C-alpha positions in Angstrom: -35.5 104.4 159.8 -39.0 105.7 159.1 -39.5 107.1 155.7 -42.4 109.4 155.3 -43.6 111.3 152.4 -43.9 115.2 153.0 -47.6 114.6 153.0 -47.5 111.9 155.5 -45.2 114.0 157.9 -47.5 117.1 157.6 -50.4 114.8 158.9 -48.4 113.1 161.5 -47.5 116.4 163.0 -51.0 117.3 162.8 -52.2 114.1 164.6 -49.6 114.6 167.2 -50.7 118.1 168.0 -54.3 117.5 167.9 -54.0 114.6 170.3 -51.4 116.3 172.5 -49.1 113.1 172.0 -46.1 115.0 174.0 -43.9 111.9 173.8 -44.5 111.0 170.2 -42.0 112.2 167.5 -44.1 112.7 164.4 -41.3 111.8 162.3 -41.1 108.3 164.0 -44.6 107.2 163.0 -44.4 104.4 160.7 -46.5 105.1 157.6 -47.8 101.6 157.4 -48.2 100.9 160.9 -51.9 100.8 162.4 -53.0 103.9 163.8 -55.4 102.2 166.2 -54.6 99.2 168.4 -50.8 99.8 167.7 -47.9 101.6 169.3 -49.7 104.8 169.4 -52.4 103.5 171.6 -55.3 105.5 169.8 -58.8 104.8 170.5 -62.3 105.8 168.9 -62.4 109.1 170.6 -58.9 109.9 169.1 -60.4 109.0 165.6 -63.0 111.7 166.2 -60.3 114.3 167.2 -58.3 113.4 164.1 -61.1 113.7 162.0 -61.9 117.2 163.2 -58.4 118.3 162.9 -58.2 117.0 159.4 -61.6 118.8 158.5 -60.4 122.0 159.9 -56.8 121.9 158.3 -57.8 120.6 154.9 -61.4 121.5 154.5 -62.9 118.1 153.9 -65.2 116.2 156.0 -64.5 112.9 157.5 -67.9 111.5 158.7 -68.5 109.0 161.3 -70.9 106.9 159.1 -68.5 106.8 156.0 -68.3 103.3 154.7 -64.6 103.3 154.2 -63.4 104.8 157.6 -61.9 101.6 158.6 -59.7 101.7 155.7 -59.2 105.5 155.7 -58.0 105.3 159.4 -56.1 102.0 159.0 -52.6 103.8 158.9 -50.9 107.1 158.4 -50.4 106.2 154.8 -54.0 105.4 154.1 -55.2 108.6 155.8 -52.6 110.5 154.0 -53.7 109.1 150.6 -57.4 109.9 151.3 -56.5 113.6 152.4 -54.4 114.0 149.1 -57.2 112.7 147.1 -59.9 114.6 148.7 -58.6 117.7 149.9 -60.0 121.1 148.8 -57.4 123.6 150.4 
């Protein structure tokens, strides 16, 4: 059983919608599993799409040259923590 916080679930839904992952149930994305190179099969293009969706939804910028991108995008949990810390909306 996957346990997501409300913020993680909201972000999982955003990711699934933004990437049109029709076969993925957002509630089944493991918060600490790798977003890239794992079960979701996401790549660098998907990272750009996620960054754009997060920017639109939460009003914060995820820049491609951010030194912490590898950590920020390492898992749903890490991305959720970053969004919660940085969000302006």
